[in-house]
N, C-alpha and C positions, 0 to 999 in steps of 0.2 A: 303307660307313659313312662314308667321308671325305667332310666337307661336308654331312652329315646330321645331324638332331637327332633325340635320343630322345624320341619321344612317349609311349611307354609302357614300362615295365619289369616283367615279371611273374616274380617268384620262386616256383617251385613247391615249393620246399623251404626249410628255414632254412640249409642248409650244403652244401657239396660235400666237399672234403677237409677244408677249415677252415670256419667260420662266415663268412656275408658280414659285410663292414664295417658299422658302425652306420650306418644310414640310407642303405643303398647304392641302393636304387632311388629313394629321394627326390632323392638328390644327381646321380643320372644323368638324371632326367628334365628335359628342356628344354636340356640341355648338346649343343652340337654338337661332333662328332669333327672335329679340325683335321688330324690325320694318324694313321698308323698305322705301327708300326714293329716290329722284333723284336729281342729280346736273348737269346741262347741258345735255350732253348725257350719263352719267355715272349713274348707278343704285347702290344705297348703302344699304347694308344689315347690320345693327347693330347686333352684336352677344353678348351672355351672357357672353363670354370670354373677352369682352372689344374690340376685334378686328373688323373691318369693311371689309365685303366681298364687293369688289369694281368690278363691271361688266360693260363692254362696248361692244355692239354688232357689232362694225365696219360697214362695208357696207353691209355684207350678213348674219350675225349673227341672231339667233332666238331660243326662248325656246320652247320646246315641253313638255306639261304636260299630263302624263298619270296616271290612278289610279293603284296603286298596287294591289287593290283588284280584278282587272278584270282578273287576270290569271297571268301566267309565263311571266317573261319579254320576249319581242319580240327581234328580232335578231336586232343588231345595223343597222340603216340606214347608208348609206354613208355620211361622214361628221359629224357623232355624235362624239364629242370630249370630253364632261364631263356629267356625270350622277350623281345628286343628288338624294339620296333615302332619303325620309323625313319620319319622325314620324306621319306626318297627312295623310300618304297613299297614298302619292303621289310621283310620279318619275318625275323629271325635267331634261329634256335633253337639253344640249346646242349644236345646229348644227350650223356649219360655213363653207360653201364650201371654202371662200376665206383665212379664218383664220386671218382676219384683226381685230377681236375682241380680247379683253383681259379680263383677270381675276387677282385679286390681292388680298391679305389681308394686311391690314394695321394695325399696333399694336395700343393698346390702347393709345389715346391722339395724335396719328400721323396723324390725317386727316386734320386739319388745315394747316399743312405744306406740305401734300402731293402734290408733285409737279403739275400733272394734273390739280387739284383742286385750287391751292393755289393762282393764278393769273386769276382766270376765272373771266369774267365780269358779270353783273346783268343777272337775268333770263328775258327773253323777256317779259313774261306775269306777272311779278312781279310788284309791285308799285314802285320798284326802277329803273325801266326802263322808259324813255320817251325821248322825242327829245333833251331835255337838257343833259340827260346823254349820249346820243349817240354823240352828238356834242362834248362834253367834252372829250370823249374818242377817238376822231377823230383829235383834233387840232394839225395842223402841219403836219399830216400825209401825205406823197406824194404818198402812195400806192393807187392802183384804188379802188373804194369804193366797188366792189363786193368782192375783196380780203379781204378787212378790215372786211367785214360782216361775213367771216369764220374764223376770227381769235377769238378764244375765250376769249381772253382778254377784246375784245370790247363789244360782248355780248354773254351770254353762248347758246350753242346749236343750233345756226343757220347752217344749212347745205346747201348744193349747190342747192337743188332744190327751198327751201325757200327763198334764198339770191336771186335767178334770179326773182323769182315771185313777192316778195316784192318790188323789184327796178322797174319792170314794173308797178306794181300798183300804185306806187309813182310817175311813168313818170321820173324817174331817170336814165341817162344813166350810164351802169357799167363801162364805160370808165373814168368816172369823177373822180378826186382825192378825196379821203376820207375827207381830210381837207376842202374842199369846202363847208362842212356842217356847219362849224363854222366860226365865225369871229376871228381875229388874238388873241382877248381877250379871246376867248372860249365860246362866247356867241352863243346860237344856231341860224342859219338862218332857214326861214321858210321850206326848204327842209328837215331839221333834223327832224321836227315834223311830215311831211308827211311821211317820211320813217320809223320812229319809229311807227306810226299807222298803216302803211301797213305791217311791220313784223308781228304786234299783229293780225291784220285781216286775213292774209293769214295762221298764224298758228292756229288760231281758226276756220277757215274753214276747214281746214284739219283735225283737231280733231274732228269736228262735223262730218265729213264724217266716222269717225272710220276708217281711211287709215290704212292698215296693209303692203301694199308693195309700194314701190316708185313711181312705174307707176299709181297706183291707188290714191296716194297722190298729184300728180301734180296738181296745180290750174288753173294757167295762161298760161305760155310760155315753160315751162321746157319740152325739147324733142319735141317741136313742130315746128323744123326749116322747113321752108317752107310754114307753114299754114298763114291763114290770122291773122292779129293782133286782139285779142280779145275786145280791147279797142272800145267802140262804138265812130263812126265817123272816126276812124283812118283807112286809106286804105293801111297801110304797110304791111310788111310781116316779120315773126318771123324770124330772123337770129341766127347764132351760131359763138362764137368765143371761143378760148381757153385762159384763164387766169389763171396763176400759176398752170399749168397742169390739170385744170378742165374746163369742157364745160359751158359756159355761153350763155343763151338764152335770147334774147331780140328784142325789136321792135326798128329799126334804125330811124323810123320816129317820133314817139310820145315820146321817150324817150330821155331826154335831160341832 
C-alpha cells in the first residue's frame, strides 16, 4: 500500500463492528498511502489528504492481496466486506466472518485524541515497557491480573492467548490481583519484572514462528486444557477458567 493510490474502494456492507465513517469510500479514493504503522492491535495508514485510515482485524479479520494484472476480478468470497483497488496493481480485500473488525478515517491532527488510541499503554516490545512500567500501571488495582493484561491501558496489544501464556511462563496465577505486582508506593515487586520479561519472550517466540492463525501461535498453555503442564519438573495439568468472559488456561500447581 505504501506509495500507492486508492483507485477504487468497494464497501460490500454498511458496517463492520461499527458503521463506516461518513464518506469513507469517497474520502479514500484518489488518496495516496504515505506510510503504514501499527499501534497496539491497530494498523494506521497515513494518507496524502492528512487523514489516517485506521484498521483493526478483530478476532477473525484478514487481508487478501491479489495482483490486478492476473486477470479479471474473481467472484467475492464469503465474508469479503471491503475491497481496495490500488495503483500499485494490487487488490486488497478485507475478509471477516465474525465482523468484529473495524475501519475508520481520522481527520488530520485527530489521531492523538482518537479514543481507542489516546489512553493506550506502552508497546510491550518497546523500550518504554518493563517491570517498572507494568507495576506502575497496576498499582492499587483489585482486578485479576489476567484481566488487567487485556486492558489496553496497561499494555498495548496483549491478547487472550499471550496473556495466558505469559502468566504461565512467569509462574504467576491468573487469579492474583493485579495490584500485587507493586508495593503500595508503586515500586515493582520481583514478579513484575518476571511477568514483563515473560510477555516479551512469548511475543518474540510467536513472531519468530511467523504465526498466521491463533491455533498456530499458541506457545505454552492456551487451549491445552487437560494436557500435562509444559514446565519442566511440574506434574500439574493445564486447567481452564473463565475471566471477564474469556477463557484462561493455566497450571494450578506451578502458577502461584
